[in-house]
C-alpha positions in Angstrom: -178.2 -81.7 68.9 -180.1 -79.9 66.2 -178.5 -77.5 63.7 -180.6 -74.6 65.0 -179.6 -75.2 68.6 -175.9 -75.3 67.6 -176.3 -72.1 65.6 -178.0 -70.3 68.6 -175.1 -71.4 70.8 -172.5 -70.1 68.4 -174.4 -66.8 68.1 -174.6 -66.6 71.9 -170.9 -67.1 72.1 -170.1 -64.4 69.6 -172.5 -62.0 71.3 -170.8 -62.7 74.7 -167.4 -62.0 73.2 -168.6 -58.7 71.7 -170.0 -57.7 75.1 -166.7 -58.5 76.9 -164.7 -56.6 74.3 -167.1 -53.6 74.5 -167.0 -53.5 78.3 -163.2 -53.8 78.3 -163.0 -50.8 75.8 -165.3 -48.8 78.1 -163.2 -49.6 81.1 -159.9 -48.7 79.3 -161.5 -45.4 78.1 -162.5 -44.4 81.6 -159.1 -45.3 83.1 -157.2 -43.5 80.4 -159.4 -40.4 80.4 -160.0 -39.9 84.1 -157.4 -41.9 86.1 -154.0 -42.9 84.5 -152.5 -42.5 81.1 -149.2 -44.2 80.0 -146.4 -42.1 78.4 -142.9 -42.9 77.3 -139.8 -40.7 77.4 -138.4 -39.9 74.0 -135.6 -37.4 74.9 -132.9 -36.8 77.5 -134.2 -33.4 78.8 -135.2 -34.9 82.2 -132.1 -37.0 82.6 -131.3 -38.5 85.1 -134.7 -38.4 86.7 -136.2 -39.9 83.6 -134.3 -41.7 80.9 -135.0 -42.4 77.2 -136.9 -45.7 77.2 -138.8 -45.1 80.5 -142.5 -45.8 80.4 -144.6 -44.2 83.1 -148.1 -43.6 84.4 -149.4 -40.0 84.6 -152.4 -39.3 87.0 -155.0 -37.4 85.0 -157.0 -36.4 88.1 -154.2 -34.5 89.9 -155.1 -31.1 88.7 -158.6 -31.7 87.4 -159.5 -32.0 83.7 -159.3 -29.9 80.6 -160.3 -30.7 77.1 -156.8 -32.0 76.6 -157.6 -34.8 79.0 -160.0 -36.3 76.4 -159.0 -38.5 73.6 -158.4 -36.4 70.4 -158.7 -33.3 72.7 -162.1 -32.0 71.3 -162.6 -28.3 72.5 -165.8 -29.2 74.3 -165.2 -26.9 77.3 -162.7 -24.1 78.3 -160.4 -24.1 81.3 -160.3 -26.9 83.8 -163.1 -28.7 85.7 -163.2 -30.9 88.8 -159.8 -29.5 90.0 -161.2 -28.9 93.5 -158.6 -26.2 94.0 -155.7 -28.6 93.3 -152.8 -26.6 91.7 -149.4 -27.7 90.5 -146.6 -27.3 93.1 -143.0 -26.4 92.6 -141.1 -29.6 91.8 -144.0 -31.6 90.3 -143.1 -33.5 87.1 -145.9 -32.9 84.7 -147.0 -33.8 81.2 -148.5 -31.0 79.2 -149.4 -30.0 75.7 -146.9 -27.7 74.0 -148.5 -24.2 73.8 -147.3 -23.4 70.3 -148.3 -26.9 69.0 -150.9 -28.6 71.1 -150.5 -31.9 69.2 -147.2 -32.5 71.1 -146.8 -33.8 74.6 -143.9 -32.5 76.7 -142.7 -33.6 80.2 -140.8 -31.1 82.5 -140.6 -30.1 86.1 -142.6 -27.2 87.5 -140.2 -24.5 88.6 -142.2 -21.3 88.6 -145.7 -20.6 89.8 -147.9 -17.7 88.7 -146.3 -14.4 89.7 -142.9 -15.9 90.3 -139.7 -14.3 88.9 -137.4 -16.9 87.4 -133.8 -16.4 86.3 -130.6 -18.4 85.7 -127.2 -16.9 86.4 -124.1 -18.8 85.7 -126.1 -22.0 85.9 -127.6 -21.1 89.3 -131.4 -21.0 89.4 -133.0 -18.0 91.2 -136.7 -17.8 92.2 -137.9 -14.4 93.2 -134.4 -13.2 93.5 -133.2 -15.9 95.8 -130.7 -18.6 94.8 -132.1 -22.1 95.0 -130.0 -24.3 97.2 -127.9 -26.8 95.3 -125.0 -29.0 96.3 -122.7 -31.1 94.1 -123.0 -34.8 94.3 -121.3 -37.8 92.6 -121.2 -37.6 88.8 -123.6 -39.6 86.7 -121.8 -42.3 84.8 -123.6 -42.7 81.5 -122.9 -46.3 80.5 -125.4 -46.1 77.6 -123.3 -43.3 76.1 -119.8 -44.7 76.4 -119.3 -44.2 80.2 -119.3 -40.4 80.0 -119.2 -38.8 83.5 -121.7 -36.0 83.9 -121.6 -33.4 86.7 -124.7 -33.5 89.0 -126.3 -31.2 91.6 -128.9 -31.9 94.2 -131.3 -28.9 94.0 -133.8 -28.1 96.7 -136.7 -25.8 96.0 -138.2 -23.3 98.5 -141.0 -25.8 99.4 -138.5 -28.5 100.2 -138.8 -30.6 97.0 -135.4 -32.0 96.1 -134.2 -33.6 92.9 -131.0 -34.0 90.8 -130.0 -31.8 87.9 -127.3 -32.5 85.4 -124.6 -30.0 84.2 -123.0 -30.7 80.8 -120.9 -27.5 81.0 -121.3 -23.9 79.9 -124.3 -23.2 77.7 -126.4 -20.4 76.3 -129.2 -21.0 78.8 -126.9 -20.8 81.8 -127.6 -17.0 81.9 -131.1 -15.6 81.2 -133.2 -12.6 81.7 -135.8 -12.5 84.5 -139.0 -14.3 83.5 -142.2 -13.2 85.3 -144.7 -16.0 85.2 -148.2 -14.7 84.1 -151.3 -15.5 86.0 -152.7 -18.9 85.2 -149.3 -20.1 83.8 -146.3 -22.1 84.9 -142.6 -22.1 84.2 -141.2 -25.5 83.2 -137.6 -26.7 83.2 -135.9 -30.0 82.4 -133.5 -31.6 84.9 -130.9 -31.9 82.2 -130.4 -28.2 82.2 -128.1 -27.7 79.2 -130.0 -30.2 77.1 -133.6 -29.1 77.6 -135.8 -26.9 75.5 -138.1 -25.5 78.1 -139.7 -22.3 79.4 -136.4 -20.5 79.1 -136.9 -20.6 75.3 -139.9 -18.6 74.0 -142.3 -20.0 71.5 -141.1 -17.8 68.7 -137.7 -19.5 69.0 -139.4 -22.9 68.9 -139.3 -23.2 72.7 -141.9 -23.8 75.3 -142.5 -20.5 77.0 -145.1 -20.1 79.8 -147.5 -23.1 80.0 -151.2 -22.4 80.6 -152.8 -24.4 83.4 -155.3 -25.6 80.8 -152.5 -27.4 78.9 -151.5 -29.7 81.8 -152.4 -33.3 81.2 -151.3 -34.7 84.6 -148.6 -35.5 87.1 -146.0 -38.2 86.5 -146.3 -40.8 89.2 -144.5 -44.1 88.6 -142.2 -45.8 86.0 -143.8 -49.1 85.2 -141.4 -50.3 82.5 -138.0 -49.3 81.2 -135.7 -50.5 78.4 -132.2 -49.3 77.6 -131.7 -46.6 75.1 -131.9 -47.9 71.5 -133.9 -50.9 72.6 -137.6 -51.6 71.6 -140.1 -52.4 74.3 -142.0 -54.8 72.0 -138.9 -57.0 71.5 -139.8 -59.3 74.4 -137.1 -61.8 73.6 -134.5 -59.2 74.5 -136.1 -58.3 77.8 -133.6 -60.2 80.0 -130.9 -57.9 78.7 -132.7 -54.7 77.6 -134.9 -54.1 80.6 -133.6 -51.7 83.3 -134.8 -53.9 86.1 -133.8 -51.4 88.8 -136.1 -48.7 87.4 -139.3 -50.8 87.4 -142.0 -49.3 89.7 -139.8 -46.3 90.7 -141.8 -43.4 92.0 -141.2 -40.2 90.0 -139.9 -37.4 92.2 
């Protein structure tokens, strides 16, 4: 085999590798931008629905796309496109850009729709003046925090969506004014009610406030990986002990 033939074969191999890598990057870009994006949970505000150390996929197509759907979020167009009339529903768990600082991603549950009146009285959620049904259930035993027992409620929204909230005891946000959700905005709350900075706290107090439809990234769908609090996902040699095996591939509700 001549030197020139060998060189051509090596150059062909390098070119093929470059093509494969380029195509893989394009596919990853399309999936991340238009279909699914991974997120991890850094705080306890959605506990026990979502735990610190959960990794989940968020569907980018659920409510159409805004410029926040794009990598680096360039302001190339206003509002949302390709939503086909799809709107967030009460009870959806969504990822959104924080209105007062759109470099930060938050995850909360949609509680109030445009025009709704939201209030909390003695820890009881009211929507449009009507108490939301809730019943006490077995306490959550927090083994990752010393076995602390936390009170829990099963809350059911007017559209039938049901989920679990946690109650850590009396707190300032257990009693609020009435919030009237503006057009084109949503009211978000964490399931861990006393440990969540959400729409009950206005932006001027470093809270969330009302969230514009444009700021929504997508709807949380499934937990694909989960490691115990304080563990690192990249430490694969600890996976037999650190992975929460029972949470893998859980649907987010």
